[in-house]
Backbone as CSV, one residue per row, in Angstrom:
resi,resn,N_x,N_y,N_z,CA_x,CA_y,CA_z,C_x,C_y,C_z
1,MET,38.586,-24.422,8.732,38.198,-24.713,7.413,37.362,-23.658,6.823
2,VAL,37.739,-23.211,5.644,37.019,-22.003,4.915,35.678,-22.616,4.400
3,PRO,34.594,-21.934,4.653,33.300,-22.344,4.088,33.289,-22.056,2.588
4,ILE,32.760,-23.044,1.777,32.588,-22.997,0.324,31.256,-22.530,-0.049
5,LEU,31.194,-21.511,-0.822,29.926,-20.963,-1.312,29.709,-21.180,-2.728
6,SER,28.652,-21.830,-3.224,28.520,-22.221,-4.469,28.238,-20.901,-5.290
7,LEU,28.423,-20.967,-6.623,28.199,-19.729,-7.580,26.835,-19.453,-7.484
8,ALA,25.746,-20.422,-7.491,24.434,-20.208,-7.553,23.836,-19.545,-6.372
9,GLU,24.426,-19.975,-5.156,23.950,-19.222,-3.848,24.497,-17.805,-3.880
10,HIS,25.800,-17.552,-4.451,26.363,-16.239,-4.497,25.401,-15.323,-5.381
11,LEU,25.048,-15.845,-6.477,24.211,-15.073,-7.442,22.874,-14.724,-6.762
12,LEU,22.351,-15.785,-6.086,21.150,-15.502,-5.475,21.146,-14.549,-4.347
13,ALA,22.203,-14.585,-3.493,22.378,-13.582,-2.460,22.599,-12.183,-3.064
14,ARG,23.276,-12.051,-4.196,23.398,-10.728,-4.581,22.079,-10.193,-5.160
15,GLY,21.274,-11.053,-5.680,20.014,-10.596,-6.350,19.154,-10.278,-5.224
16,ARG,19.140,-10.923,-4.124,18.242,-10.578,-2.972,18.657,-9.259,-2.391
17,ARG,19.964,-8.933,-2.322,20.449,-7.687,-1.809,20.019,-6.600,-2.770
18,LEU,20.117,-6.653,-3.987,19.787,-5.693,-4.891,18.288,-5.505,-4.863
19,ARG,17.470,-6.572,-4.767,15.964,-6.587,-4.742,15.484,-5.840,-3.381
20,SER,16.169,-6.043,-2.294,15.813,-5.330,-1.137,15.992,-3.869,-1.134
21,ALA,17.070,-3.490,-1.878,17.392,-2.112,-2.046,16.540,-1.332,-3.113
22,GLY,15.765,-2.088,-3.863,14.830,-1.467,-4.874,15.467,-1.439,-6.300
23,PHE,16.620,-1.954,-6.484,17.200,-2.062,-7.828,16.763,-3.334,-8.553
24,PHE,15.440,-3.317,-9.071,14.936,-4.523,-9.701,15.656,-4.797,-11.011
25,HIS,15.890,-3.886,-11.847,16.545,-4.083,-13.088,17.930,-4.895,-12.853
26,GLU,18.659,-4.360,-11.873,20.074,-4.944,-11.628,19.873,-6.322,-11.020
27,ALA,18.891,-6.456,-10.094,18.694,-7.793,-9.368,18.229,-8.979,-10.314
28,ARG,17.648,-8.614,-11.429,17.200,-9.573,-12.362,18.336,-10.365,-13.044
29,LYS,19.347,-9.680,-13.402,20.499,-10.424,-14.129,21.139,-11.462,-13.276
30,PRO,21.555,-11.307,-12.002,22.195,-12.432,-11.289,21.173,-13.516,-10.954
31,MET,19.862,-13.259,-10.767,18.919,-14.270,-10.675,18.630,-15.127,-11.853
32,GLU,18.629,-14.513,-12.997,18.664,-15.203,-14.275,19.759,-16.057,-14.578
33,GLN,20.952,-15.544,-14.186,22.267,-16.344,-14.314,22.177,-17.630,-13.450
34,MET,21.589,-17.375,-12.229,21.522,-18.482,-11.296,20.574,-19.593,-11.816
35,LEU,19.512,-19.191,-12.420,18.647,-20.257,-12.959,19.227,-20.947,-14.134
36,SER,20.081,-20.291,-14.873,20.801,-21.010,-16.083,21.875,-22.024,-15.494
37,ARG,22.283,-21.937,-14.248,23.405,-22.707,-13.651,22.913,-23.772,-12.694
38,THR,21.645,-23.839,-12.390,21.136,-24.789,-11.390,20.074,-25.702,-12.025
39,ASP,19.743,-26.641,-11.241,18.724,-27.596,-11.783,17.304,-26.932,-11.807
40,PRO,16.704,-26.986,-13.012,15.374,-26.321,-13.106,14.236,-26.912,-12.272
41,ASP,14.534,-28.046,-11.753,13.537,-28.783,-10.874,13.693,-28.665,-9.444
42,SER,14.684,-27.850,-9.014,15.003,-27.714,-7.543,14.150,-26.649,-6.870
43,PRO,13.937,-26.873,-5.536,13.087,-25.764,-4.863,13.713,-24.335,-4.973
44,ILE,15.043,-24.169,-5.012,15.604,-22.922,-5.108,15.206,-22.195,-6.501
45,SER,15.156,-23.014,-7.420,14.612,-22.365,-8.735,13.261,-21.856,-8.550
46,ALA,12.313,-22.466,-7.867,11.078,-22.019,-7.659,11.048,-20.689,-6.842
47,ASP,11.900,-20.670,-5.759,11.986,-19.339,-5.023,12.465,-18.270,-5.913
48,THR,13.416,-18.529,-6.761,13.928,-17.442,-7.665,12.896,-16.948,-8.685
49,LEU,12.161,-17.972,-9.132,11.277,-17.513,-10.160,10.086,-16.702,-9.448
50,ALA,9.769,-16.948,-8.232,8.722,-16.235,-7.566,9.255,-14.818,-7.251
51,MET,10.551,-14.696,-6.866,11.163,-13.286,-6.590,11.058,-12.534,-7.882
52,LEU,11.440,-13.215,-9.063,11.561,-12.523,-10.302,10.113,-11.946,-10.728
53,ALA,9.079,-12.900,-10.423,7.814,-12.609,-10.666,7.268,-11.351,-9.942
54,GLU,7.652,-11.369,-8.605,7.244,-10.305,-7.751,7.735,-8.905,-8.172
55,MET,9.076,-8.925,-8.654,9.631,-7.741,-9.185,8.980,-7.271,-10.518
56,ASN,8.516,-8.255,-11.342,7.844,-7.870,-12.595,6.401,-7.414,-12.239
57,LEU,5.796,-7.785,-11.072,4.562,-7.273,-10.661,4.574,-5.744,-10.377
58,ARG,5.689,-5.409,-9.721,5.873,-4.043,-9.285,6.231,-3.278,-10.480
59,ARG,6.844,-3.743,-11.496,7.176,-3.054,-12.776,6.051,-3.081,-13.779
60,GLY,4.950,-3.785,-13.415,3.723,-3.717,-14.354,3.856,-4.800,-15.398
61,LYS,4.764,-5.697,-15.464,4.901,-6.674,-16.426,4.163,-7.961,-15.997
62,TYR,2.783,-8.077,-16.263,1.946,-8.971,-15.638,2.023,-10.274,-16.436
63,LYS,2.167,-10.245,-17.818,2.199,-11.686,-18.452,3.420,-12.272,-18.085
64,LYS,4.565,-11.647,-18.069,5.843,-12.239,-17.689,5.798,-12.796,-16.276
65,ALA,5.163,-12.128,-15.442,4.950,-12.616,-13.984,4.088,-13.925,-13.960
66,VAL,2.990,-13.858,-14.708,2.289,-15.071,-14.699,2.892,-16.251,-15.226
67,ARG,3.692,-16.077,-16.239,4.528,-17.200,-16.814,5.485,-17.750,-15.731
68,GLN,6.180,-16.879,-15.068,7.150,-17.320,-14.014,6.402,-17.908,-12.830
69,LEU,5.280,-17.455,-12.293,4.697,-18.052,-11.206,3.987,-19.366,-11.652
70,ARG,3.586,-19.580,-12.699,2.994,-20.894,-13.219,4.284,-21.824,-13.206
71,ALA,5.383,-21.454,-13.781,6.487,-22.339,-13.721,6.941,-22.647,-12.283
72,ALA,6.874,-21.720,-11.320,7.157,-22.066,-10.023,6.236,-22.952,-9.428
73,LEU,4.924,-22.756,-9.663,3.868,-23.601,-9.181,4.010,-25.157,-9.592
74,LYS,4.543,-25.378,-10.744,4.796,-26.666,-11.253,5.786,-27.479,-10.340
75,LEU,6.675,-26.666,-9.744,7.692,-27.200,-8.839,7.148,-27.360,-7.413
76,LEU,6.359,-26.369,-6.889,5.685,-26.308,-5.660,4.267,-26.011,-5.827
77,PRO,3.463,-26.910,-6.057,1.988,-26.567,-6.415,1.105,-26.102,-5.277
78,SER,1.601,-26.418,-3.982,0.749,-26.008,-2.985,1.381,-24.937,-2.073
79,CYS,2.246,-24.028,-2.555,2.741,-22.980,-1.928,1.701,-21.800,-1.841
80,PRO,1.459,-21.385,-0.705,0.424,-20.232,-0.699,0.891,-18.959,-1.169
81,HIS,2.205,-18.723,-0.939,2.692,-17.413,-1.383,2.690,-17.327,-2.959
82,PHE,3.063,-18.388,-3.575,3.036,-18.420,-4.988,1.553,-18.316,-5.577
83,LEU,0.724,-18.885,-4.926,-0.668,-18.862,-5.377,-1.256,-17.429,-5.226
84,PHE,-0.861,-16.769,-4.116,-1.282,-15.388,-3.793,-0.631,-14.427,-4.884
85,LEU,0.565,-14.655,-5.139,1.181,-13.736,-6.253,0.667,-14.021,-7.618
86,LEU,0.238,-15.259,-7.841,-0.365,-15.483,-9.243,-1.807,-14.829,-9.326
87,GLY,-2.497,-14.842,-8.123,-3.731,-14.266,-8.124,-3.610,-12.652,-8.459
88,LYS,-2.667,-12.015,-7.806,-2.338,-10.652,-8.028,-2.028,-10.323,-9.517
89,ALA,-1.233,-11.171,-10.057,-0.753,-11.037,-11.546,-2.028,-11.201,-12.346
90,LEU,-2.885,-12.126,-12.045,-4.029,-12.338,-12.997,-5.054,-11.212,-12.764
91,GLU,-5.088,-10.630,-11.569,-6.130,-9.557,-11.336,-5.696,-8.233,-12.007
92,ARG,-4.291,-8.079,-11.980,-3.912,-6.817,-12.588,-4.468,-5.508,-12.001
93,ARG,-3.898,-5.163,-10.825,-4.536,-4.254,-10.072,-4.331,-2.763,-10.701
94,LYS,-3.310,-2.558,-11.504,-3.056,-1.150,-12.015,-4.372,-0.854,-12.927
95,ALA,-4.696,0.425,-12.903,-5.962,0.760,-13.648,-5.569,0.825,-15.124
96,ARG,-4.274,1.017,-15.563,-4.058,1.096,-17.030,-4.178,-0.312,-17.637
97,VAL,-4.172,-1.404,-16.960,-4.384,-2.771,-17.484,-5.612,-3.269,-16.779
98,SER,-6.677,-3.573,-17.359,-7.858,-4.082,-16.802,-7.885,-5.544,-17.068
99,ALA,-8.340,-6.395,-16.104,-8.421,-7.746,-16.251,-9.743,-8.148,-16.800
100,THR,-9.817,-9.208,-17.564,-11.094,-9.676,-18.077,-11.862,-10.570,-16.972
101,GLN,-13.153,-10.913,-17.352,-13.821,-11.734,-16.335,-13.224,-13.082,-16.026
102,GLY,-12.581,-13.623,-17.073,-12.105,-14.885,-17.012,-10.815,-14.914,-16.025
103,GLU,-10.093,-13.801,-16.323,-8.798,-13.638,-15.461,-9.138,-13.312,-14.051
104,MET,-10.135,-12.539,-13.812,-10.628,-12.438,-12.398,-11.072,-13.653,-11.712
105,GLU,-11.743,-14.553,-12.402,-12.251,-15.729,-11.872,-11.108,-16.709,-11.532
106,GLN,-10.026,-16.601,-12.420,-8.785,-17.372,-12.169,-8.010,-16.862,-11.020
107,ALA,-8.042,-15.556,-10.849,-7.428,-14.967,-9.659,-8.114,-15.298,-8.461
108,ALA,-9.541,-15.311,-8.457,-10.301,-15.860,-7.234,-9.958,-17.249,-7.027
109,SER,-9.836,-18.075,-7.932,-9.471,-19.458,-7.660,-8.041,-19.602,-6.944
110,CYS,-7.209,-18.632,-7.493,-5.832,-18.808,-6.873,-5.917,-18.310,-5.423
111,TYR,-6.661,-17.277,-5.040,-6.800,-16.815,-3.701,-7.456,-17.966,-2.839
112,LEU,-8.622,-18.601,-3.433,-9.179,-19.640,-2.583,-8.251,-20.832,-2.369
113,ALA,-7.468,-21.254,-3.429,-6.430,-22.216,-3.220,-5.466,-21.879,-2.144
114,CYS,-5.012,-20.610,-2.126,-4.101,-20.135,-1.015,-4.633,-20.262,0.338
115,LEU,-5.987,-19.901,0.372,-6.582,-20.078,1.669,-6.868,-21.467,2.128
116,ASP,-6.970,-22.476,1.106,-7.158,-23.721,1.422,-5.856,-24.420,2.036
117,ASN,-4.632,-23.869,1.681,-3.451,-24.370,2.156,-3.007,-23.545,3.373
118,ASP,-3.433,-22.253,3.415,-3.106,-21.483,4.571,-4.235,-20.624,4.955
119,PRO,-5.254,-21.150,5.817,-6.430,-20.345,6.251,-6.020,-19.054,6.879
120,ASN,-4.884,-18.876,7.485,-4.470,-17.581,8.124,-3.728,-16.553,7.139
121,HIS,-3.860,-16.892,5.917,-3.229,-15.794,4.888,-4.133,-14.720,4.763
122,ILE,-3.881,-13.616,5.575,-4.743,-12.523,5.624,-4.736,-11.613,4.339
123,GLU,-3.568,-11.617,3.670,-3.485,-10.832,2.432,-4.321,-11.465,1.355
124,ALA,-4.255,-12.677,1.356,-5.083,-13.318,0.247,-6.627,-13.253,0.590
125,ARG,-7.017,-13.199,1.811,-8.424,-13.077,2.129,-8.909,-11.666,1.799
126,THR,-8.061,-10.664,2.265,-8.287,-9.270,1.868,-8.380,-9.047,0.284
127,ALA,-7.522,-9.593,-0.416,-7.474,-9.450,-1.833,-8.616,-10.157,-2.513
128,LEU,-9.177,-11.308,-1.912,-10.421,-11.893,-2.467,-11.556,-11.078,-2.210
129,GLY,-11.637,-10.440,-1.048,-12.826,-9.610,-0.725,-12.875,-8.382,-1.671
130,ARG,-11.729,-7.769,-2.000,-11.678,-6.616,-2.851,-11.979,-7.107,-4.243
131,LEU,-11.556,-8.315,-4.634,-11.856,-8.783,-6.002,-13.403,-8.973,-6.186
132,ARG,-14.041,-9.484,-5.162,-15.548,-9.710,-5.125,-16.254,-8.407,-5.356
133,LEU,-15.690,-7.370,-4.671,-16.290,-5.948,-4.854,-16.106,-5.552,-6.393
134,ARG,-14.984,-5.838,-6.855,-14.902,-5.435,-8.271,-15.758,-6.156,-9.246
135,GLN,-16.120,-7.448,-8.850,-17.017,-8.193,-9.799,-18.462,-7.887,-9.449
136,GLY,-18.706,-6.919,-8.543,-20.155,-6.518,-8.282,-20.828,-7.461,-7.210
137,LEU,-20.098,-8.312,-6.521,-20.688,-9.107,-5.393,-20.336,-8.487,-4.113
138,VAL,-21.179,-7.445,-3.919,-20.848,-6.560,-2.760,-21.052,-7.276,-1.395
139,GLU,-22.195,-7.963,-1.233,-22.415,-8.686,0.065,-21.393,-9.723,0.291
140,GLU,-20.989,-10.492,-0.668,-20.025,-11.480,-0.469,-18.595,-10.880,-0.115
141,GLY,-18.259,-9.755,-0.808,-17.049,-8.979,-0.532,-17.001,-8.538,0.819
142,VAL,-18.149,-7.850,1.239,-18.264,-7.291,2.696,-18.116,-8.402,3.675
143,SER,-18.628,-9.567,3.420,-18.532,-10.665,4.477,-17.075,-11.188,4.481
144,ILE,-16.389,-11.294,3.402,-15.079,-11.701,3.350,-14.182,-10.846,4.063
145,LEU,-14.239,-9.478,3.787,-13.475,-8.587,4.486,-13.835,-8.333,5.958
146,ARG,-14.929,-8.480,6.346,-15.377,-8.520,7.724,-14.578,-9.699,8.392
147,HIS,-14.671,-10.837,7.863,-13.967,-11.923,8.449,-12.485,-11.606,8.514
148,ALA,-11.880,-11.091,7.591,-10.433,-10.677,7.556,-10.155,-9.735,8.608
149,TYR,-10.939,-8.689,8.884,-10.738,-7.650,9.945,-10.902,-8.431,11.314
150,GLN,-11.875,-9.242,11.421,-12.027,-9.899,12.755,-10.814,-10.832,13.093
151,THR,-10.242,-11.395,12.057,-9.182,-12.210,12.211,-7.980,-11.490,12.818
152,GLN,-7.699,-10.304,12.210,-6.637,-9.500,12.591,-6.966,-8.112,12.745
153,PRO,-7.595,-7.652,13.779,-8.094,-6.259,13.930,-7.150,-5.259,13.982
154,GLY,-5.879,-5.628,14.289,-4.914,-4.608,14.461,-4.173,-4.339,12.958
155,ARG,-4.622,-4.927,12.017,-4.010,-4.700,10.617,-4.850,-3.563,10.032
156,TYR,-3.939,-2.428,9.640,-4.748,-1.292,9.137,-5.339,-1.432,7.697
157,ALA,-4.617,-2.262,6.795,-5.132,-2.690,5.492,-6.349,-3.310,5.676
158,SER,-6.708,-4.104,6.507,-7.926,-4.897,6.690,-9.059,-3.878,7.023
159,PHE,-8.766,-3.028,7.922,-9.726,-2.015,8.398,-10.000,-1.055,7.267
160,LEU,-9.142,-0.575,6.490,-9.418,0.304,5.370,-10.233,-0.421,4.259
161,ALA,-10.018,-1.715,3.935,-10.657,-2.415,3.027,-12.044,-2.625,3.449
162,LEU,-12.305,-2.876,4.724,-13.636,-3.194,5.173,-14.339,-1.782,5.250
163,TYR,-13.732,-0.651,5.592,-14.354,0.524,5.714,-14.938,1.010,4.261
164,ARG,-13.975,0.815,3.384,-14.483,1.285,1.959,-15.495,0.277,1.442
165,ALA,-15.499,-0.897,1.687,-16.605,-1.884,1.366,-17.888,-1.581,2.007
166,LEU,-17.912,-1.017,3.201,-19.220,-0.612,3.832,-19.750,0.619,3.207
167,ARG,-18.897,1.607,2.871,-19.317,2.721,2.254,-19.844,2.322,0.880
168,LEU,-19.229,1.441,0.222,-19.717,1.018,-1.107,-21.076,0.322,-1.060
169,ALA,-21.296,-0.279,0.012,-22.588,-1.091,0.256,-23.633,-0.204,0.908
170,LYS,-23.279,1.069,1.121,-24.180,2.194,1.669,-24.484,1.751,3.083
171,ALA,-23.748,1.155,3.725,-23.934,0.821,5.226,-23.152,1.905,6.001
172,TYR,-23.723,3.158,5.995,-22.963,4.273,6.485,-22.832,4.271,8.047
173,ARG,-23.864,3.736,8.717,-23.848,3.579,10.156,-22.799,2.686,10.592
174,GLN,-22.707,1.463,9.932,-21.725,0.524,10.257,-20.294,1.092,9.935
175,ALA,-20.156,1.733,8.913,-18.948,2.404,8.530,-18.522,3.502,9.526
176,ARG,-19.449,4.315,10.095,-19.090,5.277,11.016,-18.746,4.601,12.356
177,ASP,-19.367,3.521,12.810,-19.044,2.823,13.958,-17.643,2.261,13.836
178,LEU,-17.290,1.740,12.675,-16.003,1.110,12.439,-14.934,2.263,12.502
179,LEU,-15.227,3.335,11.915,-14.180,4.491,11.993,-13.939,5.025,13.388
180,ASN,-15.140,5.044,14.286,-14.892,5.533,15.599,-14.121,4.456,16.379
181,GLU,-14.268,3.182,16.060,-13.449,2.216,16.748,-11.927,2.229,16.366
182,ALA,-11.765,2.727,15.007,-10.318,2.699,14.582,-9.734,4.023,15.213
183,ARG,-10.450,4.977,15.574,-9.919,6.137,16.230,-9.020,5.797,17.523
184,PHE,-9.570,4.736,18.198,-8.857,4.269,19.464,-7.919,3.202,19.143
185,ARG,-8.303,2.394,18.113,-7.328,1.195,17.795,-5.982,1.673,17.169
186,PHE,-6.161,2.470,16.220,-5.073,3.128,15.500,-4.650,4.556,15.941
187,ALA,-4.780,4.706,17.220,-4.499,6.284,17.654,-3.014,6.319,17.346
188,GLY,-2.726,7.529,16.869,-1.292,8.004,16.486,-0.803,7.558,15.221
189,ASP,-1.462,6.698,14.428,-1.140,6.153,13.136,-1.301,7.317,12.104
190,LEU,-0.268,7.497,11.430,-0.296,8.586,10.399,-1.256,8.361,9.309
191,ARG,-1.362,7.073,8.867,-2.450,6.717,7.856,-3.765,7.038,8.146
192,LEU,-4.023,6.778,9.424,-5.442,7.056,9.952,-5.688,8.593,9.903
193,GLY,-4.654,9.390,10.337,-4.698,10.761,10.331,-4.974,11.365,8.935
194,VAL,-4.336,10.660,7.967,-4.552,11.160,6.478,-6.009,10.884,6.121
195,LEU,-6.484,9.749,6.508,-7.785,9.411,6.169,-8.822,10.308,6.704
196,LEU,-8.675,10.625,8.066,-9.572,11.481,8.671,-9.514,12.918,8.077
197,GLY,-8.306,13.408,7.676,-8.203,14.693,7.049,-8.960,14.688,5.728
198,ARG,-8.800,13.634,4.936,-9.574,13.553,3.633,-11.007,13.695,3.866
199,LEU,-11.540,12.831,4.881,-12.897,12.777,5.113,-13.332,14.159,5.427
200,GLU,-12.675,14.905,6.451,-13.064,16.293,6.689,-13.063,17.241,5.614
201,PHE,-12.073,17.036,4.786,-12.026,17.920,3.543,-13.333,17.792,2.684
202,ASN,-13.577,16.411,2.597,-14.790,16.304,1.661,-16.088,16.672,2.353
203,ARG,-16.134,16.561,3.593,-17.244,17.120,4.425,-17.314,18.576,4.306
204,SER,-16.365,19.294,4.350,-16.243,20.743,4.312,-16.633,21.148,2.828
205,LEU,-16.197,20.389,1.933,-16.477,20.640,0.516,-17.973,20.580,0.230
206,ARG,-18.583,19.511,0.748,-19.928,19.309,0.552,-20.860,20.415,1.282
207,LYS,-20.334,20.781,2.503,-21.084,21.893,3.231,-21.031,23.104,2.438
208,GLN,-19.948,23.543,1.830,-19.837,24.762,1.287,-20.690,24.739,-0.130
209,ARG,-20.629,23.480,-0.677,-21.453,23.471,-1.890,-22.909,23.570,-1.639
210,ASN,-23.392,22.976,-0.556,-24.873,23.053,-0.139,-25.241,24.516,0.280
211,GLN,-24.372,25.211,0.868,-24.678,26.607,1.155,-24.745,27.569,0.127
212,ASN,-23.682,27.469,-0.840,-23.610,28.378,-1.927,-24.291,27.966,-3.209
213,GLY,-24.513,26.656,-3.207,-25.221,26.117,-4.565,-24.324,26.163,-5.659
214,GLU,-23.113,26.198,-5.523,-22.059,26.006,-6.551,-20.782,25.581,-6.036
215,GLU,-19.802,25.219,-6.825,-18.507,24.761,-6.403,-17.751,25.908,-5.876
216,PRO,-17.181,25.644,-4.616,-16.495,26.614,-3.938,-15.070,26.912,-4.756
217,ARG,-14.794,28.193,-4.795,-13.505,28.481,-5.552,-12.295,28.486,-4.574
218,VAL,-12.420,28.952,-3.384,-11.224,29.004,-2.565,-11.776,28.410,-1.243
219,LEU,-10.990,27.471,-0.664,-11.174,26.876,0.550,-10.146,27.131,1.546
220,PRO,-10.653,27.138,2.880,-9.706,27.291,3.948,-8.648,26.271,3.952
221,PHE,-7.416,26.554,4.308,-6.340,25.498,4.379,-5.507,25.842,5.570
222,LEU,-4.921,24.819,6.086,-3.900,24.949,7.154,-2.503,25.070,6.744
223,ARG,-1.748,25.923,7.402,-0.374,26.235,6.920,0.380,26.227,8.215
224,ILE,1.656,25.552,8.262,2.592,25.697,9.338,3.330,26.881,9.024
225,ALA,3.226,27.918,9.869,4.071,29.116,9.731,5.436,28.903,10.032
226,ASP,6.316,29.879,9.708,7.705,29.847,10.007,7.860,29.934,11.645
227,PRO,8.973,29.213,12.139,9.241,29.210,13.643,9.542,30.675,14.135
228,VAL,8.830,30.909,15.210,9.158,32.172,15.944,9.949,31.981,17.162
229,PRO,11.015,32.643,17.452,11.830,32.514,18.593,11.102,33.081,19.837
230,GLN,11.118,32.424,20.923,10.648,32.807,22.176,11.719,33.772,22.861
231,PRO,11.282,34.462,23.930,12.285,35.363,24.703,13.420,34.577,25.259
232,ASP,13.292,33.292,25.578,14.355,32.548,26.227,15.155,31.590,25.185
233,GLN,14.882,31.904,23.784,15.549,31.144,22.748,16.455,31.969,21.905
234,SER,17.388,31.392,21.220,18.182,32.152,20.191,17.314,32.335,19.054
235,PRO,17.506,33.724,18.557,16.738,34.023,17.255,17.124,33.159,16.077
236,SER,18.349,32.568,16.145,18.636,31.728,14.876,18.188,30.321,15.124
237,ARG,17.770,29.910,16.253,17.362,28.520,16.445,16.077,28.525,17.216
238,PRO,14.986,28.978,16.523,13.645,28.763,17.200,13.185,27.316,17.121
239,THR,12.443,26.963,18.042,12.063,25.583,18.170,10.443,25.500,18.141
240,ARG,9.770,26.464,18.346,8.256,26.368,18.505,7.633,26.780,17.173
241,MET,6.629,25.885,16.692,5.971,26.000,15.478,4.598,26.449,15.717
242,PHE,4.015,27.173,14.788,2.678,27.560,14.883,1.833,27.117,13.685
243,ILE,0.581,26.588,13.824,-0.201,26.162,12.831,-1.325,27.234,12.686
244,ARG,-1.628,27.748,11.540,-2.328,28.891,11.316,-3.502,28.496,10.291
245,LEU,-4.691,28.850,10.518,-5.891,28.704,9.673,-6.165,29.910,8.857
246,ASP,-5.891,29.819,7.632,-6.030,31.015,6.645,-7.642,31.014,6.201
247,PRO,-8.336,32.134,6.370,-9.681,32.070,5.846,-9.707,32.190,4.402
248,PRO,-10.798,31.882,3.672,-10.845,31.886,2.205,-10.577,33.279,1.665
249,GLY,-9.655,33.347,0.748,-9.349,34.608,0.017,-8.383,35.640,0.855
250,GLN,-7.970,35.263,2.085,-7.241,36.057,2.815,-5.843,35.273,3.324
251,PRO,-5.010,34.979,2.510,-3.873,34.329,2.994,-3.038,35.274,3.885
252,SER,-2.511,34.862,5.074,-1.712,35.672,5.856,-0.263,35.557,5.455
253,ILE,0.584,36.539,5.991,1.923,36.602,5.608,2.762,35.971,6.694
254,PRO,3.735,35.254,6.444,4.637,34.606,7.593,5.264,35.802,8.400
255,PHE,5.201,35.658,9.655,5.658,36.720,10.553,6.939,36.331,11.242
256,ALA,7.692,35.501,10.691,8.895,34.978,11.361,10.061,36.060,11.427
257,MET,10.770,35.975,12.349,12.079,36.826,12.312,13.087,36.206,11.704
258,ARG,13.429,36.760,10.444,14.387,36.070,9.543,15.925,36.542,9.884
259,LYS,16.719,35.711,9.754,18.129,35.981,9.914,18.755,36.590,8.740
260,ASN,19.458,37.844,8.974,20.162,38.618,8.062,21.263,37.954,7.486
261,THR,21.184,37.280,6.192,22.266,36.543,5.625,23.473,37.435,5.210
262,ARG,23.249,38.752,4.980,24.287,39.621,4.562,25.190,40.054,5.649
263,ARG,24.703,39.912,6.887,25.566,40.338,8.023,26.626,39.263,8.307
264,LYS,27.754,39.765,8.346,28.951,38.983,8.785,28.900,38.467,10.166
265,SER,29.242,37.180,10.448,29.301,36.832,11.845,30.636,37.204,12.406
266,SER,30.678,37.589,13.662,31.969,38.007,14.309,32.755,36.816,14.647
């Protein structure tokens, strides 16, 4: 017997595939067609509205996302994911669109309602802590973010939010202890390497500023030099790389053995 697939399910599956590939504009059309062909009070309509709102959030269309999420919450009022997305839409994380105090309070209410329905929703707890920091409630924000990090210590986003909150609260010793702990917990993580490199760069910048009394004009930088073939390797396929530290004002010249492109191969 051949399985029968309804048109609404086909449109929804096509929209999901396009959304997972990052084609948000193309994914919107089949989802909107599906909404026009199904019962507006069905749970599948609520899921579709939430997916459309999530794509609008990424595109910066916050008002449209708020309308869609409120329509979805009328169908499923206790869904934690819908409440979390509505909080993000009301908070308006992008710097070019700032939220008012009333919208931030509504976002906090959405995060709290999400945690009431799902206390283990770590993303909502982290977002609530960041929101309290934006509102100037530093102690409350640090407490919320600390609880989120203790709940899932292996989550890098929770560590980074707590580290920034401790720095904002001027608890530098606690922030340093947290960073030392993260060196072992997130060993090999590229994101932690980027953070440590940025901190080292800022430390070097402050040191040079204190020594010279003015802004440094040229800073040392690391450069990966061209690969150099070893005696037991082919000159055209070197495998060993060298990292060189150029001093200020004295950039070095790559010393690699380059292949002569004009020479014809036999």
